Structures are given as C-alpha cells and as structure tokens.
C-alpha positions, 0 to 999 in steps of 0.5 A, a space after each residue: 458490460 456497461 457501468 450502469 449494468 455493473 452498478 445495478 448488479 452490485 446492488 444485489 446480495 450476491 457477494 464474495 469475500 474479498 478480504 478476511 477480517 485479519 486482512 482488513 485488520 492488518 491493512 488498517 494497522 499498517 495505514 494508521 501506523 504509517 500515518 503516524 510515522 509520516 506526520 512525525 517524520 515530516 515534523 522532524 524533517 523541516 521546521 516548516 512542519 514542526 507544528 505537526 509535532 504539537 499535534 502528536 504530543 510535542 517534539 520530544 514525544 514524536 521523536 520517541 515513538 517514531 521509530 517504535 511505530 515504524 516497527 509496527 508498520 514494518 510488521 504489517 508489511 512483512 505480514 502482507 508479504 507472507 500472506 499475499 506473496 502469491 498474489 503480489 508476484 509480477 507476472 506477464 498479464 501485469 506487463 500487458 496491463 501496464 502497456 494498457 495503463 492509458 485505458 485504465 486512466 481513461 476508464 476503459 476497463 473492457 480493453 484491460 487484461 483480466 487481472 488476478 486478486 490484485 491488479 498490476 497497479 496494486 502490485 507495484 504499490 505494494 513492492 514500492 512500499 516493501 523496498 522503501 520500508 527496508 531502506 527506512 529500516 536500515 537507515 532508520 537503525 543508523 539514525 536511531 543509534 548513531 553512537 554505534 557508528 562513531 567515531 570510525 564510521 561517522 560518515 555513515 550517518 549523513 548517508 543514512 539521512 539522505 537515503 531515509 529522506 529519499 525513501 520516505 518521500 517515495 513512499 509518500 508519493 506512492 501512498 498519495 496515489 493509493 489513497 487517490 485511486 482507492 477513494 476517488 477512482 475506485 471507491 468499491 475497493 475502499 468499501 471492500 477493505 472496510 466490509 470485506 466483501 464485493 459483488 460478483 459483478 464488480 469482481 468479474 468486471 475488475 479481477 476476473 482471474 481471482 473471480 474465476 478462481 474463487 468461484 470455479 477454480 479454473 483460472 491461474 495466472 501465468 
C-alpha cells in the first residue's frame, strides 16, 4: 500500500476504536504525572536546573510533591500492566520486527513483519518504563525516609541515590524517543491517543494483526 493511498483512505469515516476513553485518561494522567516528576526531579538533581523548582512553586513545594506525584505515575504504569499485559508481551514477531529496525527507521514499512496492537518499539518502551519505575520506587523510598536506614544501614542511601538517578535518566531518554516517534514519526499514533479512533487503512498498514483480530477475529500473535 502506498503512502498516498493510505492517507486518502484515512480521510474516510471508516474508523476503528484504538483506545477507549479510560485508556486515554490513564495514558495522559501518566504523561502529566511523569512530566512533573521529571521536572521536579531535575530541579533537585543539579543546581543548574534548580530554576525549574521556581516554576513548580519553589524548592520545598517541589520536594514535597515529587514523591506523591510519583505514586500517581506508578499507579498509571500498574494500570497499563493490568489492562494491556496480553498486548505487551514480547513475541517471536517482535524479534523479527527488531531485525528489520532499519526498515522502520527509513520508513520502509512494507518490509516490516505485521504487528499486533503495539509494535515491538512500543512494547520495549513500556517495559523500560516499567522496570525503571520499580527501581525509582525502591530507591525513592530510601531517599524519602532516610531515617529508617540510620545508623546501621546508612550506606544504603548513596547507593539508592545512584540507582535513582540512573533509572531516571534512562526513563527520560525513553520518553524523549517515545514523544519523538509519536509526534513526528507517526503523528497518527498521537491523534489516536487523543481522539481514540484510527482509520481502517492506518490500522491495516501499521498493526495488521490487531486489525485482523478486531475486524475478523482470525489472527493471533505467536
């Protein structure tokens, strides 16, 4: 299917629901809570970015709300885990998709293996964020309540700080790629997360296994 044909068909009213209202709410709640945690965390991470704290109401305010808002982000990640786990499992198809990553980068989508509801890149992004948030949670608890680990386990605090910073930087890198891919590389994905629906042509072109499953019920991922 040519790109021109795809966009012509996408202008029709023949739409499929890609994300429910609840899925979109949880996704954007996760995005907003992560953004706050990222900005407040960067403000507390280095004096060069402390000016961000002023935007967020001041240093003490950012320090107070940072761990609480992080729990909101954790809740969204866990909700997605419970809701999307079946669609997020890495399959043999995903391994084949990764082998063709150059085709994806160079927009030769016709050379890619057909994908399910989420492609391999989206799945990898989720699992990076999932494990990063668990590391952030454990290390963050140590940093939130350091008095629990004094005096016998005082050495745990600097270790927790290192792991917290490393996981935060990894998650920031992942979110930058996620935003770039959704906004610039495939803007239809962003619109789907806003409006909830995509054209049948788009679904068939980019997520054919999912398209066949929701329209015919004849395709499964293995």
